LOLO-213731 format. One record per residue (C-alpha): residue number from 0; residue in one letter; y, x, z. Coordinates in steps of 0.02 Angstrom, whole numbers, plus 50000, padded with zeros to 5 digits. Last residue first. Example, Ala and Ser with C-alpha at 12.3 -4.5 7.8 and 13.67 -1.06 7.14 Angstrom:
# residues 2
@num = 1 residuo = S yy = 49947 xx = 50684 zz = 50357
@num = 0 residuo = A yy = 49775 xx = 50615 zz = 50390
//
This chain:
# residues 135
@num = 134 residuo = E yy = 51266 xx = 49844 zz = 50299
@num = 133 residuo = E yy = 51254 xx = 49660 zz = 50340
@num = 132 residuo = G yy = 51177 xx = 49504 zz = 50265
@num = 131 residuo = L yy = 51042 xx = 49506 zz = 50398
@num = 130 residuo = L yy = 50881 xx = 49507 zz = 50299
@num = 129 residuo = N yy = 50943 xx = 49570 zz = 50130
@num = 128 residuo = T yy = 51073 xx = 49690 zz = 50200
@num = 127 residuo = I yy = 50952 xx = 49757 zz = 50331
@num = 126 residuo = L yy = 50816 xx = 49780 zz = 50201
@num = 125 residuo = E yy = 50935 xx = 49868 zz = 50082
@num = 124 residuo = D yy = 50995 xx = 49987 zz = 50218
@num = 123 residuo = D yy = 50818 xx = 50039 zz = 50262
@num = 122 residuo = S yy = 50837 xx = 50152 zz = 50415
@num = 121 residuo = L yy = 50799 xx = 50012 zz = 50538
@num = 120 residuo = L yy = 50636 xx = 49977 zz = 50447
@num = 119 residuo = L yy = 50580 xx = 50158 zz = 50471
@num = 118 residuo = A yy = 50624 xx = 50155 zz = 50656
@num = 117 residuo = L yy = 50536 xx = 49987 zz = 50679
@num = 116 residuo = F yy = 50379 xx = 50044 zz = 50590
@num = 115 residuo = K yy = 50368 xx = 50201 zz = 50697
@num = 114 residuo = D yy = 50401 xx = 50099 zz = 50854
@num = 113 residuo = H yy = 50265 xx = 49974 zz = 50812
@num = 112 residuo = I yy = 50139 xx = 50108 zz = 50765
@num = 111 residuo = N yy = 50167 xx = 50210 zz = 50922
@num = 110 residuo = L yy = 50184 xx = 50058 zz = 51034
@num = 109 residuo = F yy = 50021 xx = 49983 zz = 50975
@num = 108 residuo = L yy = 49929 xx = 50149 zz = 50990
@num = 107 residuo = N yy = 49996 xx = 50179 zz = 51165
@num = 106 residuo = N yy = 49947 xx = 50004 zz = 51221
@num = 105 residuo = E yy = 49774 xx = 50023 zz = 51147
@num = 104 residuo = S yy = 49754 xx = 50191 zz = 51237
@num = 103 residuo = P yy = 49811 xx = 50116 zz = 51403
@num = 102 residuo = T yy = 49690 xx = 49970 zz = 51384
@num = 101 residuo = F yy = 49780 xx = 49816 zz = 51324
@num = 100 residuo = E yy = 49777 xx = 49657 zz = 51426
@num = 99 residuo = R yy = 49671 xx = 49516 zz = 51362
@num = 98 residuo = S yy = 49663 xx = 49371 zz = 51239
@num = 97 residuo = R yy = 49829 xx = 49375 zz = 51147
@num = 96 residuo = A yy = 49839 xx = 49564 zz = 51161
@num = 95 residuo = V yy = 49684 xx = 49580 zz = 51050
@num = 94 residuo = D yy = 49775 xx = 49486 zz = 50910
@num = 93 residuo = Y yy = 49923 xx = 49605 zz = 50921
@num = 92 residuo = L yy = 49801 xx = 49751 zz = 50914
@num = 91 residuo = N yy = 49721 xx = 49681 zz = 50757
@num = 90 residuo = L yy = 49890 xx = 49654 zz = 50677
@num = 89 residuo = L yy = 49947 xx = 49832 zz = 50718
@num = 88 residuo = C yy = 49787 xx = 49900 zz = 50642
@num = 87 residuo = N yy = 49817 xx = 49789 zz = 50490
@num = 86 residuo = F yy = 49992 xx = 49862 zz = 50471
@num = 85 residuo = E yy = 49919 xx = 50037 zz = 50480
@num = 84 residuo = N yy = 49791 xx = 49996 zz = 50345
@num = 83 residuo = I yy = 49924 xx = 49910 zz = 50240
@num = 82 residuo = V yy = 50038 xx = 50061 zz = 50247
@num = 81 residuo = E yy = 49899 xx = 50179 zz = 50198
@num = 80 residuo = D yy = 49842 xx = 50062 zz = 50059
@num = 79 residuo = A yy = 50020 xx = 50055 zz = 49990
@num = 78 residuo = S yy = 50007 xx = 50240 zz = 49955
@num = 77 residuo = D yy = 50066 xx = 50412 zz = 50007
@num = 76 residuo = Y yy = 50162 xx = 50355 zz = 50159
@num = 75 residuo = N yy = 50317 xx = 50428 zz = 50242
@num = 74 residuo = G yy = 50427 xx = 50413 zz = 50088
@num = 73 residuo = S yy = 50526 xx = 50268 zz = 50160
@num = 72 residuo = K yy = 50484 xx = 50170 zz = 50002
@num = 71 residuo = L yy = 50314 xx = 50123 zz = 50072
@num = 70 residuo = L yy = 50386 xx = 50060 zz = 50236
@num = 69 residuo = S yy = 50509 xx = 49946 zz = 50146
@num = 68 residuo = Q yy = 50376 xx = 49882 zz = 50028
@num = 67 residuo = I yy = 50257 xx = 49846 zz = 50173
@num = 66 residuo = I yy = 50393 xx = 49754 zz = 50271
@num = 65 residuo = T yy = 50446 xx = 49646 zz = 50125
@num = 64 residuo = A yy = 50267 xx = 49607 zz = 50072
@num = 63 residuo = Q yy = 50217 xx = 49559 zz = 50249
@num = 62 residuo = L yy = 50372 xx = 49452 zz = 50276
@num = 61 residuo = W yy = 50351 xx = 49364 zz = 50108
@num = 60 residuo = N yy = 50167 xx = 49330 zz = 50138
@num = 59 residuo = T yy = 50207 xx = 49262 zz = 50310
@num = 58 residuo = V yy = 50348 xx = 49154 zz = 50243
@num = 57 residuo = E yy = 50235 xx = 49079 zz = 50110
@num = 56 residuo = Y yy = 50086 xx = 49046 zz = 50224
@num = 55 residuo = L yy = 50195 xx = 48972 zz = 50361
@num = 54 residuo = W yy = 50291 xx = 48862 zz = 50238
@num = 53 residuo = D yy = 50139 xx = 48794 zz = 50145
@num = 52 residuo = A yy = 50140 xx = 48620 zz = 50225
@num = 51 residuo = E yy = 50329 xx = 48603 zz = 50220
@num = 50 residuo = K yy = 50411 xx = 48481 zz = 50339
@num = 49 residuo = E yy = 50279 xx = 48496 zz = 50475
@num = 48 residuo = M yy = 50284 xx = 48687 zz = 50466
@num = 47 residuo = Q yy = 50474 xx = 48681 zz = 50480
@num = 46 residuo = E yy = 50458 xx = 48576 zz = 50639
@num = 45 residuo = L yy = 50333 xx = 48698 zz = 50712
@num = 44 residuo = V yy = 50451 xx = 48842 zz = 50675
@num = 43 residuo = E yy = 50598 xx = 48753 zz = 50756
@num = 42 residuo = P yy = 50493 xx = 48703 zz = 50908
@num = 41 residuo = S yy = 50458 xx = 48888 zz = 50939
@num = 40 residuo = F yy = 50285 xx = 48954 zz = 50906
@num = 39 residuo = T yy = 50178 xx = 49020 zz = 51049
@num = 38 residuo = S yy = 50048 xx = 48882 zz = 51039
@num = 37 residuo = Y yy = 50023 xx = 48898 zz = 50851
@num = 36 residuo = D yy = 49840 xx = 48951 zz = 50858
@num = 35 residuo = K yy = 49764 xx = 48927 zz = 50685
@num = 34 residuo = T yy = 49673 xx = 49093 zz = 50711
@num = 33 residuo = K yy = 49700 xx = 49174 zz = 50542
@num = 32 residuo = L yy = 49868 xx = 49099 zz = 50498
@num = 31 residuo = A yy = 49920 xx = 49122 zz = 50679
@num = 30 residuo = V yy = 49882 xx = 49309 zz = 50669
@num = 29 residuo = S yy = 49996 xx = 49329 zz = 50518
@num = 28 residuo = F yy = 50134 xx = 49222 zz = 50595
@num = 27 residuo = S yy = 50135 xx = 49324 zz = 50756
@num = 26 residuo = L yy = 50131 xx = 49492 zz = 50668
@num = 25 residuo = A yy = 50268 xx = 49447 zz = 50543
@num = 24 residuo = N yy = 50367 xx = 49368 zz = 50683
@num = 23 residuo = M yy = 50352 xx = 49530 zz = 50783
@num = 22 residuo = L yy = 50421 xx = 49631 zz = 50636
@num = 21 residuo = V yy = 50564 xx = 49510 zz = 50607
@num = 20 residuo = Q yy = 50601 xx = 49510 zz = 50794
@num = 19 residuo = G yy = 50610 xx = 49700 zz = 50795
@num = 18 residuo = I yy = 50730 xx = 49688 zz = 50648
@num = 17 residuo = E yy = 50845 xx = 49574 zz = 50748
@num = 16 residuo = K yy = 50834 xx = 49665 zz = 50915
@num = 15 residuo = T yy = 50848 xx = 49838 zz = 50839
@num = 14 residuo = Y yy = 51000 xx = 49792 zz = 50734
@num = 13 residuo = E yy = 51124 xx = 49907 zz = 50823
@num = 12 residuo = F yy = 50997 xx = 50047 zz = 50806
@num = 11 residuo = H yy = 51040 xx = 50062 zz = 50622
@num = 10 residuo = I yy = 50948 xx = 50224 zz = 50587
@num = 9 residuo = K yy = 51054 xx = 50328 zz = 50469
@num = 8 residuo = K yy = 50956 xx = 50410 zz = 50330
@num = 7 residuo = N yy = 50848 xx = 50565 zz = 50321
@num = 6 residuo = I yy = 50701 xx = 50492 zz = 50415
@num = 5 residuo = E yy = 50543 xx = 50594 zz = 50427
@num = 4 residuo = I yy = 50391 xx = 50527 zz = 50514
@num = 3 residuo = M yy = 50263 xx = 50635 zz = 50599
@num = 2 residuo = N yy = 50076 xx = 50613 zz = 50575
@num = 1 residuo = L yy = 50105 xx = 50595 zz = 50389
@num = 0 residuo = M yy = 50010 xx = 50461 zz = 50297
//
C-alpha cells in the first residue's frame, strides 16, 4: 500500500453522501453479523432480514466484495490482502466506537482510512453507475 493515494480520474464529490452511506452500511452490517447487535438498523433493514433469513449475510458479502474490488482496481494497493487488512482495521475501529469514544489517535486513523476509501470509491465511475445508476 502506498502512504499517499493517487487518483487520476474525476472524483464525483456530488455522490459523497450516497457512497459514504454505502461504506458505512458495509461497516455496520459487517459488525452486526459478528456481534448480532441490530439495534441501530432501520425498520426497513429489519423487515428485510425477517423476510429473507440470509439477506444480511448476502448483502454484507456483496458490499465487502464490491468495495474491496473497487479499491483494488484503483491502483493504490499491491494486493487484495492489503485492501482487506485496511478494511479490517476500519471494521475493528467501527466496532470500538460502538462501545466507547475514540482516542484522538483512533479517531485520526478511522478518518484517514475512511476518507481515503471514500475518495477512491468516488473516483470509480463503474461503481457509481452500478450502485446509483448514474455516471
